[in-house]
N, C-alpha and C positions, 0 to 999 in steps of 0.2 A: 480440766474444763473444754478443751478442743474436742476430746473423742466424744464428749457427751453433747455437743452442740453438731456433730458430724453425725452421731446417731439421731438426732432431732429430725435433722435434715432428710436425711435418708428416710426416717418412716413417713414424715408429711408428703415427700414425693411419691414414695410407694402407695400412699392413700389416694393421691391425685391419679395419679396413673391407673388405680382399680376403679376408681370412681368413672374416668372417662370409659374405662372398659366395661363396666356394666351399663352406662349410658348406651354404648355401643352396640350391646346386643339386643337392643329395643328394634323391634320392627313395625312399620306403620303400613296399614291397609285402608282400602277404600272398597266398598261392597257395590258401587255404583257400576253398571254395564257401561261398557267403553262407546256403545253405540245402541242406546236404547230404542226399543222398537216403538215408533212413536207414529201414528196414521196421520194424514194430513186431511182430517175431517173437517168440513166448512163449520163456520161460527154458526151457532144455533140461536134460539132466542133463551136457552136457558141460563140462568144466572147462579152465581155462588160466590161464596166468601169462605175461602180457608181459613178457619179460625185456629184456634190454639192447637198445636201439634206436641204433646207432651211425651214424657218417657217414665217408665218407673225405673228399679235399680240398674236395669239395663241400659240406661241413659250414661254410662259410664264411658270414657275413652279407652279404659282397659277392656278387653274383650270377656265377656261372661262366659262361663261354662258350668253345667250342672252334673253332679256326681251322682245324685240320685233324686227323687220327688222333692226331697226336704233340703238337701244340701248344694251349695252353690259358692263358687268363687269367681275370683278375677284373674286372668293372666296379664302380669304388668309388663312383660317382656311383647306381648304382641298387642298393638292398640291401634284404634281407630284414628285415621286423620282428623275427623270431625266428629262430634256427638252423634250417635246412630239417629236421633230424632230428625236431624237436618237433613240425612239422606232420606227419610221418609217423607218428609215435607216435599223436597226439592222431586221425588218420584210421583207423591200424587199431584203436584202442579203440572208435571208433564203430561201425567195420563188423563188428567180431567180437562185441564184448559189448552194442551196441544192436541193430545190424542182424540179426546171426545167433543172437543168444539164447545165445551161449556165456557161461557164468558166470565170472566173473573171481575169481582165485583170488590172495589176498593172501600167505597163509603156508601151510606145511604141503605134502605132497607133491601134484604136478600137472604135467602136461606143461607145457613150457617153450618160448615161443616167442622166437627171439633174430634181429634182423632189422639188416642194414646198408646203408645208402644208399650206392652206388658211385657214380652219377651224377645229378646233380640240375642240367641245364646247357642252355644254348642253343647249338645245334650251327648253324654259320654256312656250313658247306660239307661235302658237295657240295649238299645241301638244307637249306634253313633251317628246324629242326624244334625243338621242345621235348622234350628227352630225359631219361626218368628209369629208372633201371636198380636194382633191389633184390634182394640176398640174403637168403633166410631159412631157417632150419633151425627144425626142430622135434623135441624127443625128452624123455628124462628126464635123470635125473642119472648115468645109466650109458650109455646109448646114443642115438645120433640116429637118429629114424625116418625123417625125410624132410626134404630140403634142395634148395632150387631157386633158380635166378636168373631173375628177369624183367624184361624191358625194354619199354619202350612210348614212342612217338614220336607227336607232335602236331604237324602242321604250323602255322608260325606266319605269321599274315595278313600282307600286305604292307602297311607301314605306315612313318611317318616321324616324327619329333620327339617329342612325349609320349605319342602312341597308339602307338609302336613299344614302349614299356614295357609297356604294358597288353596287348599282342597276344603279347610272350613269356611274361608271368605266366598268361596265360589258357591256352595251349598247355601250359604245364608244371602248371598244376592240372589240366588234364584229363588228360594222363599220369600224374600222381599218383594221381588218382581210380580210373583203370583198373587201375593195379599193385596199389592198395590192394584193389580189388574182388576181382581175381584170386588174390591172395595168402589173402583171407577165405574164399573159396571153397575153395581147394585145403586151407587148414587145417582148416576145419570137416568136409571131407570126411574127411582123414585122422584126426581125432578121433573121428568116426562110426565108421568102419572099425575102429579100434583098441577103441573101447567096446562095439562089436557081439560077443556071444558067438559062439564057434565053431561052425557048423553050424547057425545061427538063421537 
């Protein structure tokens, strides 16, 4: 009986150690720039409510990768510290309300920007790139004024081991920054056009 108990104890302790080891292999990343390039633009008369910011399948905390046009997977050892749409929302707020000087509206009538993160992934073939694809729409409670889908890619530097994760995140961070800058410029331009009286 004692040998059996000793064997069970050894097996349980081994499983516990293995589980801790598996958890220990996980690495956590954030694509946010350490010092975002935000201008000190003065506040304007433009107003905007940042509405729903959602994500498709890429909204997982596990990093998503694409092997082909049709096959995707998740790397459960490389994870985001927050869901990708959280990074997108924070970056949009910085660009629009801090960088462009648009006033953030909390309640009441105002144009609403809604955004969906469609792709936030490492693409492994045919080229090794970080890809970000975002769909946005701007309008009021009655009609959509403008809508567009933007996609940006950044090459992933050739690397291996621990450096590979850093290279993937760096590429995705750059692509996310480009996407947000493009959306910020387009939305600000549309708000300015709508707020300018006809004939002025």
